[in-house]
N, C-alpha and C positions, 0 to 999 in steps of 0.2 A: 600525619603527625609522627615524627621520628620517635623511636623509643628513647626514654631518658638515659638508659644505660649506653645506648649507641652514641648519644650526644656527649656523654662524659668521655667515651673512648675517642671521639673525634676532637676533643679539646674544647667543646662548647658547653662545659658544665655550668650549672646555675648556682653552685654554692659560692660563698664568699671566697673560700680558698681557691677555687678554680678561677675566679675573677682576678685574684691577685696574681696567679701564675700567668694568666693571659697578659695582664698589664706589664709583667716583667719582660716580655718578649721585645727585644730591640730590633727595629727594622734595619735590614742590611742594604739600604739604598738611601739616596739623598736627593734624587732628581724629582722634579715635578712633571707629571704627565698631563697632557691636554687632550680634550676631545670635544666634539660638538654633536648635539642631537637636534632632530627636527621636532615639529609640533606633536608628532606621534611617539616621541621618545625613542626614535630609531637613530642609531649612531650614523652620522654622515662624515665624521672626521675622527681620526685616531692616530696620534703621532707615535714616533718610535719609542719615546719614554714610556707611554702607556703599554706598548708591546713588551718592553723589558720588565715593567713592574708586574704585570699580570700574566705574562707568558702567552698572550694572545696576539697574533699578527694582525696587521691592518686589514688584510683581506678577510680574515675570519670575523673581525669585529663589525665591519661595515654592513649596515642593514639589520644588525642585531639590536634588540632592545637593550637599553643601558643597564637595566637591572639584571638581565641574563649575562651580560658581558662582565660586569663588575662583581655582582653577587655578594654585596656587603651584608654583614650580620652584626647584631649587637652582642653584648657580653653574655646574654642568655641563649645565644644561638638562634635567635629569631631574625627573619629577613628585615632589613631596613631599607632596601631598595624597592623600586616600583611604587605601589600605592602608599607604602609606609615611609617613603623617603621624605625627611624633614625639609630638605632643600626644595624639592618639587612642590611640597605643600605651601611653602612660602611664596613660590612663584605663582601658584594657582590662586593664592589669596591676594595677589596684586602687587607683591613686592618685586623689586628689580633684581635682587640677589638673595641667595640662601646657602646655608651650609648644612651638611649632614655628616655626623660622626659614625664611623663604621670600622669593622674588622673584615679584612679580605684574606683569602687563602690562595697563595700561588700554586701553580702546578707542582712545584717541588715540595709542597706541604708547609712552607713557611707562612706564619701568620703575621699580618701587617696591620698596625693601628693607623688609620688614615682619616683625613677629612676630605670631603668632596664639595667643592664650591661650584655653584651654578649661577650664571648671570644671563638674564634675558637678552636675546638678540632682537633688534628692531624688526627684522624680517620674520620673526617667529622662531621657535626653538630656543636653545640655550647653549652657551659656551661653558664647558666644564673643565675643572682642574682637580687633580688628585695629588695630595701632598701629605707629608707627615702631620699628624694631628697636633703636635706641639710646635710646629714651625709653619705659621701661615705665610709670612713673607709677602712682600709686594709683588704684584703681577701687572705689568703695564697693559697687557692685552685685555685682562678682565676689567681694569679700571676704565679703559677707553670704551669697551663694550657696554659697561654699566652706564657711563655718561651718555652714550648714544641712545641707549634704551630709555634713560631718564628724560632726555630731551624730547623724545617722542611722547612719552607718557604724560609729563606735566603739562604739555600744551593741550591735552585732551581732558584733563581732570579739573574739578573745581579748585579754587585757590588753596583752601585748607588741606585737601587731599594731596595736592601737589607738594606742599611743604612737608607733609608727613612722609611722602614717598622719598623726597630728597634727603631728609634727615635719616630715615631708616637705611637708605643706601650708604650714606656717609658713615653711620655707626657700624654697619656691617663691614665696610671696606677698611676702616681704620681701627676697629676694635675700641672705639671711644666709649666712655661710660655714660655720657649724656650729650645731647645735642639740642640746640635752640635755634629758632628763627624769629627775627624781629622785623617789623615793618615800620617805616617812617610815617609819622603823622603829617597831615596837610601842612604845607608851607614850612616843613622842616622843624616843627615845634618840638619833636622828640622821637624816641624809638620806643615801641611797645612790643613786648613779648607776645608773639602770636602762636607759637607752637613749641612744645617740648616733647622730646622722645628720649627713652632710655631710663636710667635709674635716678633716684634721689630727686624726684619731682618736687617734693615739698621744700627742700632746702633752696632750690632755684627759684621758688615762688617768693622769696624774701623781698625782692625788688622786681617789678614787672615793667616799669617805665623809666626811661633815662632821658634827661635833657641833653641838648647838644654839648659835647665835650665832657659829659658825665659818664663814668664807667666805660667799659670797652665798647658797648654799642653806641654810646654817645660820641666817643672818639672816632669811630668809623663814620658816623653821620657827619661829623665836622670835617674830617680830612679825606674821606673817600678811599681809604687804603686799609689793608689788613692791620690788625693789632693783635699781638700775641705775647705770652709770657710762659716761661718754663719754670718760674719760681713764684707760683701763685700766692702762697701764704705771705710772702714778703712784698708783694706788689700792691702799693697803695691805690693804684688806679682801679683795681677790682673791688667793688663796694659790698659784695654779699659775703658777710662774715661766716654764715652757716656753711657755705660751700667750702670755704677754707678749712673750717673745723672738721669737715667730713674727709679730709685727706687728699683733696684734689691738688695736683701740682702743675698742670699745664692747661691753658685755655687759649684757644685760637679763634679769632673773630674776623670774618672776611665779608666785604660788601656784596650785596646783590646787584649785579650789573643790570642796567636798563637803558632805554633810549634817552632818558633825561638824567636827573641828578640821582644820588644814592637813594635807592628805593627801600633798602633794608639791609639786613646782614644775616649770615649764617654763622653759628658758633659751635665748636666742639670742646668738650671738657674731658680730661684724662686724669685718672688717679695715679697712673704710672708715669715715669719720666723717660723711659726708653722708647720714644716714638720717633718716627722719621718725619721731622717737622717739614722738610721740603715737600715730601709727598702729600702730607696733610694740607698744606697751603695750596698745592696744585689741584688737589681734588676739590677743595672748597671753591677755588676760582673757576674750575671747569664746571662744577655743578651750579655755581651762582649765576652763570650766564644764561642757560636755558630757563632756570627758575625765575630769574629776574625779568626776562622777557615775558614769561607766562604770567607773572604777577602783575606786570605793567598792563598787559592786555586785559586781565581779569578786573583790575581796578578801574580801567578806562571804561569797560563794559558796564560796571556798576554805576559809575558817574553818569554815563550817557543815559542809562535807564532812568535815573533819578531826574536828570535835567530835561528830558523830553516832555513829560507832563507839564512841568512848570513853564517851559518855553512856549508850549501851546496855550497856556493860560493867559499869556500876555495880550492875545487878541480880544478876549472878553473876560477880564479878571473877575467881574461880579458874578458871572455864572460858572466859570471853569476853575477858579482858584480853590474852592473847597474840595472838588474832585481831585485836583492835582495834588493837594496836600495829603489827601487820603491815599493816593497812589504811592507817594513818597514814604509815608508811614508804613504801608503794607510791605513795601520793598525792604525797609529797615527790619521789620519783623521777620521776613523770610530769610534775609541775609544772616541775621543773628540767631536764627532758630529759636527765637523767644516765644513765650506763650501769649503775648499780647503787647500792646503799647499805647501810649498817649502822646499827643503833640500839643504843646502849649505855645500860644502867641500872645504877647503883651500889646496888642493893637486895639483901637487907639485908647489909651488910658484904661485898658482892661488887662487883667491877668486871669485868663480863663483856660479851661481845657478845650482845645479846638476839635480834636477828633479821637475816636476810639475805633479800631477795626471791628467790623461786624463779624458775626460767627461764621458766615460763609467764607470770608477771606482768611480767618485765623481760627481753625477748629478749636473748640473748647476754650475760647478766649474769655477769661473772667471779666466781670465788670470792675473796672479799676476805681479805686477810691480817688475822689477829686482832691486837689491840693492847689497850692499857689506856686507859681514858677520861681519866685525869688526865695523860697525856702531852700532851694537846692543851690549849694555854693557854685556848682558848675556854671550856672547862668551868669554869675558875676565874674567868675575867673576864667571862663572859656575852657575849663578842664573837664574831661570826662570823669565821671564819678561812679564807682561801683558801690552800691549801698547794701548793707546787711547781708554779708555772705563771707566767703573765704577772704582772708586778709590779702589785700593788694596794695599797690603803692599810691593809688589815688586817694585824696583825702575823703574820709567818711564822716563829714561834719553834719550830715542829716541822714535820716533813715526812712525807709518806706517798705513795710512788709505786712500786707494784710494777713498772710499765713506764715507760720513758722517754717523755716527751711527755704524760703524764697529769697529773691533779690530784685532790686531795681538797678538798672544800668542807665545812667543819664548821659545823653550826648548833646552838647550845646550846638545850636545852629549859629555859628559865628563866622563873620566875614571881616577881615582886617581889624581884628580886635574887638569888634562890636557883636554882642550876642543878640540875635534877632528872634530867638525862640529856643525851645528845649524839647527834645524827644526823650521820653522815658520808656524803656523796654522792661517788661516784667518777665521774670524767670521763676517758675515754681521751684525748680531745683537748679543747682549749678553744674551738674553733670548730666549727660556726657559732653555738654557744650558750655564750658566756662565763658562768661561774657567777655573776659579780656582777650579771648582768641580773635574776636572780630572787631575790636575797638578801632584799629587803624582803618579798615575798609568802611566802617560805619561813620567815622569822622569825615572820611572823604565824601561820602554821600551827603552828610549833613552840611558840610562846608559849601558844596556846590549848590544845594538847596537854598542856603543862606544868601549866596550871591544872586540867585534868581529872585528871591524874595525881596532883596533890597531894591532891585530894579522895579519890581512890581509895586512895592510900597511907595516909591516916588511917583509912579504913574497914578496910583490910587489917590495919593495926597493931592494931586493937581486936579482931581475931578471934583466938581462942586458938590455932588451928592455923596462924597466919600463917607462921612461919618454915619449918615443914616443907613446907607446900603451895607456898609461893613458891619454895623451893629445887627442888622437884620439877618445876614447870613451866618454871622458868628453865633447868634442865638439859636439858629436852626442846627448848625453843625455840631454844637457841643452836646446836644441831646442824644443820648444813646437810644437807638430804636427799641421801643417796647418797654423802656424803663422810666421815661419821664424825668431823667436826671436834670436838675436845673442848671442853667448856664453858669451861674456864679455860686459855687459851692462854698459853704462856710469855712472860714479859716480854722484850722485845728492842728494840734500837734500830731505828728504821725506816730503810730504805735511802735513800741519796742518790745521784743520778747520778754515776758515776765511782768508786763503791765506798767513798766516805768515810763515816765515822760522825759524826753531829752530836752529839758529846759536849761540844764546846767552843764557841768563837765561831762563829757562822754567817755565811757570806759568800757573796754572789751577785755575779758580775761579768758584765756584758754588754759585749761588744766590737764587735758589729755596730752600725753607725752610730756613735753616740757611745759613749765609755767611761763606763759607769755602774756605781756600787757600791751594794749593799745590805748593810749591816753590822748583824747581829742584828735584822733585820727593818725597819730604818730606812734610808731613802735618804740617801746622803751628797751634799749639795749642793756643786757645784763651788766656790761662793763661800766655803764653809767651809774650803777647802784653801788655805793661804797661799801655798805654793810650787807653781806649776803644773808644775814639772819632776818633782814627786812622781808625778803621773799619767803623765807621759812615761816615767819609770823603770818604773812598773808595766806600761805597755804593752810596753816592751822585754822585760821579764822574761817576760811572758805569751807574746809572740811567739816567744821562744827558750826556752820552758819545758822542752824536752827536751834543751837544750844549755846547761849552765852557762857563764856569760860571765865573763871576767876583769874585774877592776876597771878596768884601763886601757881595755879595749874598751867598757865601759859609759860611761866618761867621754868617750870619743871620740864615741859616739852622742849623749850628752847635750849636750856642748859641742864641736862639731866643730873640730878644729885646736887645741884647748887643750892646755896642758902638764899631763899627768896628776899631776905632783907639786904643781902649784899648785892644782888642783881637787880634790885628794884629801880635804881637810877638808870641802868642800861636799858631796862625794859621800856621805860617811859621815853627814852631817846628813840628806840625802835618804833614805838607807836607814833611819835611825832614825825619821823622820817617817812613812815608808811603813809600817813595822812597827806603829807606834802607830795609824795610820789603819785598818789591816786587822784589828788585834787590840786594840781599845780597853781591854780588861780589863788589859792590860799585865802578864801573868804573868811572874814573874822568870825570866830565863835561858831563856825559851821563845820561839821564833820559828816559829810553826806554818806560816807562809806563805812568807816570804822567808828562805831558808836560805843559808848560805855555808860553804864549806870553804876555809880560808885566804883568798885574794883572789878566789875564784870564787863567783858568786852565781847563784841560780836560784829560780824560783817552784815550790813543792811542790804539784803538782796532786793528790796523794794526801791532802792536808789536808782538813778538813771544809769544802768549798766547792763551789759550782756555777758553771760557766763555760759561757756559751752556745755558744762555738765548739767546746768538747769535746763538749757535748751534740749539737751539729749533726753533728759527724763520727760520733758513736755512732749517731745516727738514720739517717744515710746508710748505714752498714754494716749496720744491721738491715734497711733497705729492700733492699739488694743481696742479702742472704742470703734474705730472703723471696721476692724475685723469682726467685732461682736455684731455690728450692724450688717455684716456680709458685704461691705463695700471693699472688695479685695484690692482694686487699683489704688484707692485712697490709702489703704493700710500699707501697701507696698511703697507708695510714695513717701509716707511718713517714716517708715522703717529705713528706707534708703537714705533719706536726709539725715537720720540719726547715725547711720553707718558712716556717712561722710565726715561727721564730727569726730568720730572715734579714731584719732590719729595714733593712739598708743595707750598704754595703761595710764591710769590716773596718777599724775605727779611721779612719773617713773624716774625723774632725776632725784627723788628722795627714796631710794630703794630699801633702806634699812629703817626708815622712820616708823615707829609703832603707831603714831597718831593717825596715819593715813592708810594703814594696811587694810582695815575693815572696809573703808569706802572704796579702795582700789579693787578689792575682791568683789564687792557688790556690783560695781559698775562693769567689771569684767564679765561676771555671770550674766548681768542684764544684756550686755552686748552679745554674748554667746547665744542666749535665748532668742534675741532679736534675729540673729543670723540664722538660727534654726527655723524661725517663722518665715523669714524671707525664702529660705530653701524650700520649705513646704508650700508656701503660697505660689511661688514661681512654678513649682511642679504642678499645682492644681490648675494653673492657667496654660500648661503645656510648654512653658518656657524652660526647657531642660538645660540649655546651655547656661542661662542665668542661674538656675538652681545649682548647677555644678560649681559655678564661680563663687556663689555665696557659701557653699559648704567648704570649698577650699579655703576661703578667708577664715572661716571658723576654725579650721584645722591649723592655720597659722597661729591662732591664739592658744589653742589647746590640741596638740597633735595626738593626744591619747584619748580623745573623746570618741569612743567607738561608734556612737549613734551617728556622728557626723561622717565617719568613714562609710557607714551603711548608706547614708543619704547620698553621698558622692557616688558610691558604686551604682546605686539605683538611677541617679540622674544621668550618669554616663551611659548606662545600659539603655535607658529610655531614649537617649539622644543618638543611638545607633553606634556607640563606641564601646562595643563589648570587650575588645581587647584591653582598653584602658581600664574598664571596670574590673577586669580580672587582675590586672597589675595593681590596682588600688587595694584589692583584697590582700595580695602578697605584701604590699607595703604595710598595711594595717597589722597583719599577723606578725611581721618582722618587728615592728615597733613594740607591740604588746609583749612579745617574747623577750626582746632585748631590755626594755625598760621596766617591765612589771613582772616578768617571768610568768605570763598568763597566756592561755590560748584564747582565740576569739570566742565570743558568746555563740550559743546555738543559733540565735537569730541571724548572725553574720554568716555562719556556715550555711544555713538554709538559703539565704539570699545568693551566696556564691554558687550553690548548686543550681539554683534557678537560672543564673546568668550563664552557666556552662551548658544548660539544657536548651536554651532558646536564644535567638539573635536579639529579640526585643521582648519586653514584658507584654502580657496579654492586656487587652483593653480593660478587663475586669480587675486587674491587680492594682 
């Protein structure tokens, strides 16, 4: 370890002033240097530009390890080459390309701030480029090397991993802010978003499915050629308003090439306007060819696997059809990474649950609640439906959730417009595998299964003993082994969080971050609400849902300082508009949501509605009870589901409103406490990477919470990342000094001393 004084003398000081002086050094060169390394990180190629940049000849560099030849450091004087190289870490993690920022010192003593790009080579090793840190610039050699490596990798990876690799490479090569991949539904019914990478994931979730000719993906599906715009806010073809509001200016969408029709599309979004559009289109086209072929092969393999059992069932449908359907359902569960599933068949004159995977096929598969197939709108419309979960573009006209925080994903088994059955997949949680990521492949499997079923149905119908035999095996198949579940379960309304029944208008309200409404499955756009105080009134009533507010108190919160008598008429207009907004059916003399007794008003949370804050509190209570019972996995599941709901502070679009300040702080503290518990529970189970991730999320909410800095330091230390744990201490000390003029607590200092003394904590700590 060099002496700190020596580092200051050499120009690698760790103070802010030294860093600013280093940043001020201007590189006296403009050329890009290229080199290549083998799988052992030994240099096998070194061009003249590299020799001029670093003052090392080709003969001296060949055979030398790249970290010795380049010798990059960071602003603190620590090595960033070798095992600490960010680019090599990305390649080791499976990415096609990576970049590392570094400072290098030439033989003449000049310091240069550079970026080192590494791109995987198909034969092993990597192609490297050294260039000014603030001037990436296009490089055809790296683009072609990346496409070649990508073509090799995606053919070997599962479909979802291949799409992620492709988008990650495109984001790295073009410096795009976000990337998306869409896959076409069977028979060209539409485009479904299958993968998103980059920033602003939530704003791109506004619409996840596009009909032919609708939006950029739908236009690509209809015309089979790229669609792009450099004036996104003014382009009426782009339908996601939240993306426009976040400042995106350019969107490029290009088809996935395949042996048949348009299989899908790749899209990149940019917030800046100074992009090389021709290069972006070329990269999308080049990457779309190998990814399209890989996707076509993967989808064909899934369809073949689903069709084989049903094809074999044609020889003896009475005996083989139940087993064939079970095999199809189990493949759907595996493909979607769901926790379980059900398959419904309405044959003949029956609407029954046909199969549930057993515990051996699907680990920890819960016993699903029985229902009737026609309660799901997907059966009649032929549209996949995601029920009770994150907002998606499919209609959520019915719900199914035996436990808070889960979701049903319903896939119709349709053939030429006729729905022959329904497959329902059960997710305990929506992450890390949101159901919409697999909708297109799942619909392909279900469509092929429907075609085979239609053929078998005709054969069974022509058999004299059809009714009797079919009834017999359906009665056997619907029974879950060991439970004695009856074949025909009673019809009942499916539960909704909060205990309400969905017999009337369905309403979803999200209060975390922005106030958002979903009425009868459709999102209410803020632009459609003429009076903005309607939403303010709704926010006030939701905040005080357990305390009815008088008319005068509401008027004071809506118009501070106003005379209640003067504003009385306007207030009643707002109440009327809010009731019409929440219940557009407008049933006479019924106000299911905003109720009043005399002049006191309240929001009825027992009405058929779902509110994210109430769901959040319910999940927290479930987590606490599970933790008290020492059911750690159940507690973690409940807490993680609650964390998914917390998109931002409560009603943060009302930053100065006094009426919601207390609730906002209470929910914020509840979230921080929950993240603290997740950090601790993950650590108790030895999941230190997860523990570190939860503590980082807590610090995003409150960067000055020193106990979370300590938790993150310990988690990193326990995960074997002692250098990062030490840097976290430095960050904590700097924040406390700059923001509060305080030194770290003795507990933090003691933990830092332990980290410096040992590579990992002892088993007893």
